[in-house]
N, C-alpha and C positions, 0 to 999 in steps of 0.2 A: 546371434544377437537376441536379447530378450526384449522384443519389440514393445510390449505393453508396459514394461516395468518403468520406463523413464517417466512417463507422465504420472504414474502412481507414486513413484518415489519423490518427484518434485512436489506434488500436491501434499504428500504426507509431511515432507520437510517444511513446506510453507505453513501448514497447520501447526506443526510443532513450534515454529517460530512465533506464530500469532498467539497460540495458547500460552507460551512462555511469557510473551509480552503482556498479555492480558493478566496473567497471574501476578506478575511483578507490579503492574500498575494497581491491581487490587490490593496487594500488600502494602502499597504506599497510600491507600485510602481513596483511590479514584473509583468512580462508578464504572460499572462494566460498559464497554462500548462494543457494538457489533463489529463484525469483520468488515462490513461495508463502510461503517463510520471510521474505522481504523485506516481503510484504504483512502477515504476522502482526505483524512489528515495527512497521509503520506503524499498524496498529490499536491495539496496546498504547500507543504514543506518543500516540495520539489519545484514549485513555481507555477503549477497548473491550477489556476484559481477560478476560471469560469465554470459554472456547473455543467454546461453543455460539453466542454472539453474533458471534464472529469468523467462524465457519463460515457463519452466515446472511449476514453482511455480504459475504463473499467468494463466496457462492453455491456452496459446496462441502459435502460431507457431513461429519458429525461424525467419521466414521471417518478421512476424509482429513485433517481438521484435527488429530486426535490423533496421526496418524502424523507430520505436519509438526512439531508441537510436540515430540514425543519426539526427533526429530532435532535440534531446537534445544536441547533440554535437554542432549543428549549433546555438543553443541558448546559448551555452557557460557554461552550468551547469553540464556537465559530460565530461569525457575524457576516451578514450580507452587506456589501457596500456597492454604491453606484460605481460602475467601471469609469475611471477617469479618461480612458481612451475612447469609449463609446457609451454615452450616457443611456443608451437603449438597453444595456446589459448590466448585470451585476457580477461582482467578484466575491470570492470568499477570503476571509482572513481569520486568523486565530485570535480570539479574545486573550486578555491577560491570563485567564484561567486555562485556556487552550494552550498558551505558551508554556505555562507551568507544567501542564500535562505532557506536552511535547518534550520538555527538558527531562522529565522522569522517564518517558518512553525511550529517549535516546540513551539514558543510563541503562535501561533494561536491555536495549539492543546491544549496547557495548558488552554487557555481561553475557548475553546469549552468544555473541560472536566469539568472545573469549572462551566460552565453554566448548564451542564447536572446534576452535583452533586447538585447544588442549586435547580434545578427543582424537582429532585427525592428525595432529602434528602440523607444524607451520607450513612445511613444504606442500602436503596434500591440501591444506586449507587454501594456500595461495593458488594452487592448480584449480581447485574447485571454483574460486572466485574468478579467476582468469576465464575459465570455461563459461561461467554464467554471464559475464559481462561482454564476452566476445560477440561480434556481429554474426549471427547465424544466417543471415540472408533473408530474402523475401520468404515469408511463411506460406505463400500461395504458389503452388506449382501450376503455372498458367498452362503448360502443355497438357498436363493430365486433366485439368479442370475442363478444358475444351472438349476432350474426347469422352468425358464422363457422361 
């Protein structure tokens, strides 16, 4: 088993997807967004809208997420709203501009997905996707962590 190759391959393919997305958005006239900004948008679209939840999901500090969000507000792609469930918190939502960008991003992702499927073949593509969405279990080995 090639132990170190999995994480490298996963990261390289993630970067390949993100760079393809960014290039396609650029071709459609959108300003460049950072990988962090792209991941914030992905979280919002997935229904994760509180900055603290997004920070936790991305494994970054609250300070870093707020900096990223402020940049996105300045770009006009997200807005901060008072959380209707708890007025002490804010939530993020896409602006109309952000929604148009998301639409173009979805078209770009559809194109990239088709490209991967064409290269791998449908059967291998389906197997890849099944493997990636499968539950891999808890990522903390509690027995080894205690003895370390």
